[in-house]
C-alpha positions, 0 to 999 in steps of 0.5 A: 147886249148881244153878240155881235153875230146877233147883232149883225142879225139886229142890223139885217132885221131893221134893214127889212123893216125900214125896206117893208114900210119904206116903199109902200109909204114913199109911193104912197106919199104921191097922193098927197100932191093931187090936191084938185078935181075928181083926182083928188077923191080918189087920192083920198080914198087911196089914202085912206084905204091904205092907211087904214087896212094896211099900216093901222093893223099891222101897227096895232100889233107891231107896236101896241101889241107888241108892247102889252105882249113883251110886257107879259112874256118877256119876249116879242110876238114873232113866227112861231107865236102867230103860227102856234096862236093861229093852230091852238085857236082854229081861226084867226079871229078867235085868236085876236079876241083872246086879248079882250080889253087889252086891244083898246090899248093896242088900238090906241098905240096902232092909232099914234103910229099910223098918223105918225107915218102919215105925218112922215109920208106927207111931209116926204111927199113934195121932197120926193115927187122927182125922186125914181122909186127904183130904191123903194120898190126894190127894198120893199121886195127885198124885205118881203122876199126875206119874211117869206123865206123865214130869213129872219131872226125872231125867234131865239134871242129875238134879234130884231125890231118888235115890228119887224118880229110881228110881220114876219110872224104875218108873213110866215102864216100866209105861207104856210096857208098858202102852200097848205102847210097852215092847216096842220098843226104842229108846234110846242105848247102846253101839252094836256097829257091823259091821265095815268092808270094805276101802275104796279110798283116793280120790288127792284126799281134802280136809279136811272139817268138818261144824258142826251147829247147835242149835236153828237154823231155816232163818230164823234163820240166812241160808244164802247172802248175800242183801241181803233176808237179813243175816247179818253176820259170816258174810257179811263171812268166809264171802260165798262159801258157796253153799246147799245148797238147801231143806234139811229134818231128818228128824227134830225132836229131838237124838238121831234127827237125830244118828243120821240125820246119821251113819249114814245111816239113815232115823228109821224104823230099829230100836234094833240097826240105828240101833247097828249102821250104821257112822258117818262117823268110822268110814268117815272113819278107814277111809280114812286122816283124822284124826277129832275130835268138838269139841262144847259139848254135853252127852253126859251127857245120857240117855247121848247121849256113849255112842252115839260112844263106839265111832266111831273118833274120835280126839280127842274134846272135850265140855261135861263137859271144856270147862267152864262148863256153868251149864245142861244144855240149853245146854251148856258155851260155845261158843267152848269148842268152836270153840277146839278145833276150831281146835286139832284143825286146827291140830294135824293134821300136813300131809298127813294130812287131818281129818274132824271134827264140831264140834257147838254147843250155846248156841243150845238153850232157854233160849238163850245171849245175850251182853248186848254183842250183842242186835239184836232188842228187847225181848227176854225168855227168858220161855216163859211170856211173849210168844212174839213176846220170846221168838222175840227173845230166841232170834234174839239168841243165833243171832246169837251163834253166828253170830259165834262161828262166824264168829270160828273160821272166820276163822281157819280160813281163815287156815289153810294147809290151808284152801286143800283143805278142805271145811265143811259147816254145818247144824242138828240141827232147828228151832224153834217158837214156837207155828206149830203151838200148841207152843214148841221142839221135837219137837213136829212134822214142819212146817218151822218144826222140821224146815227149817234152814240149810245151806250149804257152803264149800270151799277153792280146791282142795277141790271140782272144777268140776263137783262146784261146778257141782253144788252151785249148780244145787240152788237151792230144792230140798229136800235132806235130812240123808241127802243131807248124809251121803252128801255126806260120804261123797262127800267122803271118797272113797267113795260109789262104793264105799258099796254095800260099807258094812253096811246100805248099802241104807238109807243113801238119800241123794244127794251134793250133789256130784252131779247130783240128777236130776229126780225128787224122791226120797220121804223118811222123817220122824219125831219118833221113832227108834231112838235116841229115842221121845218121849210122842206120837211123829209120822210122815211122808214127805216128797216135794217140797213135799208133806208126809204126817203121821200119828201112832199114834192119828191118821190121814194127813194131806196138806200141799201145801206150795207151796199152803200155805207155812205147813201149817194146812190138812190134806188127805185122804191121797189127796191125797199118792197114793203116799206113804201107801204109803210112810209105811205101810211105814215106820211099820206102825201108824201112820195110824189109818183114819177113823172 
């Protein structure tokens, strides 16, 4: 049973299906009325071409193929299935050949559907002969437009009929081919990680827990206790936490941000590199850690779970196991994930260090809230209403998550293992509330979407004094997702040996447990990556408080954030100096010359 919003999506997708099939069938039905002379021959040839080259191929996959595919994967072929299938197998023909003998059953199903469509079109020919073609033509045009601009919900809960799911995928693949995106391999797939060499085991291996939140911007949750920025639940449990600078995620989308955090690769890497780079769990496993991934995220969304299937994870729990996933975007209740993380820590044998990622989800739109915890009022979840009321609703959701995390941390601090445990907290990306005209995320690389909370807390034996001093010295300097990955590698005791890790030349993050030095790094940002490609990607380079942004159709523009904190006034690219050269190397073809 779909939630109300998804039920409306299903209704809209059904109308798109009716428009896509109904328009052409209505028009071609007139050929059945031509029964004399040479016109009859041409009419029959036209009918054969239409049903043989248009209806039959689509029917084979939209109906026969979908029944088989759903029986195996419990999901329909859709936009990303088609796109990624083509990318992985090189050509559409190679992808189709992988079906083997099942093609016979698919063909029979498609033939039955095609025969049914032909029978219906023939029966309707005479009664509709004098009707005007305006509605069928508009219906087909409207449906095609929806498929072309990706305005169909054929992912997550797949609130669409099976034929709409597949046709959407085909049209979107054509869209990618026409626009040139089809030549770029992007998307989540099973990884083939490059093998790790023998890595040294440090004498001291603290427990490491990374808490990764969802869509939480820096001004929604205080990274350090401050009179001007209360976080009542965290302040009560972790008053000793230390902010890890002005933490900046390198992508404003979950998939790309996670890839950067887990691999240390910049978001500019290609499909194969993203899927070969070792992830943190594999490194931890190689040096004797017990590993866990406890998440309320819906790992079925766009095959997200495939990326961590071969990641060396000992204990994995996600929304599918936790249950009560009422909205695919919000996931399962975060309380289930925090309970699973606490159980993982408790169950780890004494003397065995653990590395775990607790990945939360409920602060994703439409933002889960508690009726008893709503300090920001009035509020509303209506995205078409007041943006301030929606922002208040979001802040209430973040406060609920703060309480949930704090309750878990209180229990974690009571465990004997806490004395030797480090907790790192950050969010995958931020959230926009019309600061630059958009809502939610994956719109831009401006601070509301990439500046995230980030803090570190550690038991008394987990860090030495030099490490604590390095963290305290970060102050207001910019830090990045790759830095967090490097910090975890340092906690695992492998930082000095990371040059031997495959693809380590691309993992340029700095350990925040070591002095950062005076120079600011040049860091790559992007809304796209080898694992995700939005329709209108934004590319960027950041160095300290300067941001350079460009797209595939616009020139590079510089934003000196120190002078313009709201990033409202773009300056010529020359203001950012040699950052332009770094941008061109990272993103060839982006940032077109100004007219």
